[in-house]
N, C-alpha and C positions, 0 to 999 in steps of 0.2 A: 730933212736935209741936215738939221742940227744933230739929230740922234746918230746918224751915220758918221758924222765928223767926230763926235765925242767917242764913239766906239773905236775908231781908227787911232785916235790919240792915245787911248788907254792901252791898246795893244803895243804901240810903239814904246810907251813908258816901261811896260813889263819886260820887253826884249832888251832894252838898253840898260835896265837896272840889274840884269842877271837873275831875275826871278822866274824866268820861263822854265817849265819842267824839262828835265833832261832824262834820257833813257837810263835805266838802272844798269850798272856794270855787273857782269857775272863774277861771282865769288869763286876763287880757286878751291879745289877739293884738298883738304888737309892731307899731308903725307901719312898721318896716323890712320886714315881710313883706307889707304892703299898699301899699307905695310911697307911704305917707302919704296915700292918697286912696281907700282901699278896695281890695278884691280885684280889681275890674274896671277898675282904672286903666289908661290907654293908655300904652305905652312907645314913644317916638319913636326910629326907626331911621334913621341917616343914609343918604342915597342916594349911591352912588358916582358921581363925575363921569366923563364920557366919557374913555377912554384916549387918550393922545397918540399921534400917528403920526409915523414917521420916513420921510423921503424920501431916496432914493439913486438913483444913475445908474451905468450900466455900458455897455461896448462889447463886441460880439462880432464875430468875423471868420468869415464863412460862405461857402459855395460855393467853397471853395478847390480849385484845379486846378493841378497841377505838371507841368512838362515838363523832363526832363533833357536834356543835350547841346543846349541851346538856343543858337542863334547870335543874339547881340544886335547887330543892325545899327545901333543907335544908339551903339554903342561901337566906333568904328573905331580900330584900334591900329597900322595900317601901310598903306602904299600904294606901288606902283611902276608905271611905264609903259614900254612897249616903245618905244624912241626910234628905232631904225633897224636895218636888216638886210636883206640880199638875200633876198627871199622870206619875210621875217619876222625876228623876233628874240626875245630873252629879256629879262626884267627880274628884279631881286632885291629882296626886302623884307628889310632888315636893321635891326632896331629893338629897343629895350627898352620895356617897357610896365608900367603899374600900373593895375589896375582895381578899383574899389570896388563895394560893394553899393548898390543903389538900391531904395527902398521908397516907394510912393505912399500917402498918408493922406487921410482925409476925415472930416467931422463932428466934428473935434476930437480924434480918437484920436492917441496918440503913436506915433512911429516904432518905438520899442522894444516897445510892446505888439503892434503888427502883426507885427514880426519874431518875437516869442515864439510867436505863434499859427501862424506859417508854419514854424517850426523853422529860421529864418535868424538870422544874427548881423548886426546893423545896422552893425557896425564892421569887418566882414571885408573885407580887400583881398588881392589876389594880384599878384605881379610875375613877369615872365619876359622871355625874349629870343626874338625872331623871327629866323630865318635861313632864308629860303625863296626859291627860284628857280623861275620859271615855265618851262613848256615853250615851244617855238617858237610865236610868236603874231604876228599881223599888226602892222605898225608902228602905233603909236597905241593899241594895246590897253593897258588898265590893270587892275591887280589890287589888291584890298583885303583886309586882314586885320581880322577882328572878334573881339571877346571871346566866349567860350563859358561856359556855366554852367547853372544851374537857374532857370527862369522860373516864377513863380506868378501866377495871377489869382485875384481874390477880391472880396468886398463887405464893407463895414463896416455894422453895425447899432448904433443908439443906443437904449438902453432906459431907462425910468423905473420905479423900484420904490418901493412903500410897504409898511410893516409897522407893527404895533402895538408900542409900546415894551414890551420884555420878552419878546416872542415871537420865534420863529426863522423862521417862514414869511414869505416876501416875495412880494407880488403884482407881477409885471413886466408892463409895457405897452410895446410897440414904438412908438418915436417917429419914427424915420427910417431909411431904408436908402440907402446910397450907390450910385452906378453901379459898373461893373466897374473895378477897380484892378489894377495890376501891380507886381511886384517881381522883381528879378534878383539872384542870388547867384553870383558868378563862380568859376571854377576855372582852374587853370593850363592853358594851351593856347589855340589860336586856330583859326579857320576862314578860308580864303581863297576869294574868289569875285570875280566881275566886276560 
């Protein structure tokens, strides 16, 4: 009977002293978690603007064909003529010469760019001496000396390219193709003919 009485007294003391457990109050959800407009608020995402394009241009040298030991008859470097002689005569070409490289261009490409594609040097020149005498030939016969070297024929193409800024792939479109062009790179020596 005493145990029950003491238990009842202890409970009464706890209640009147304010120490009795109370139910926890619910904490409100901060506005920062609801974007200030509730959990279903819409978030605006910026749309990226179209990427800028870069335009570029280039030249290519194509359909290259080379011929060594070519006689360039546009580069005459000596001449002689048989003047007189019973039953014919002889003539002699005695001359010094200097011959330079010639390179045709088109569509705006530079000479040095063509030369690099051909394996030529645009500034190459050769010099030499001719000392040549003909065999017996009829009076009035003439003989000419021409430069020799390597001849190249080719075409030039002009291209337009576009790419997106920041990317490496370029989309190239052919704009124009030249006709057949020619270049000549001389060597020391000459060819004689009539």
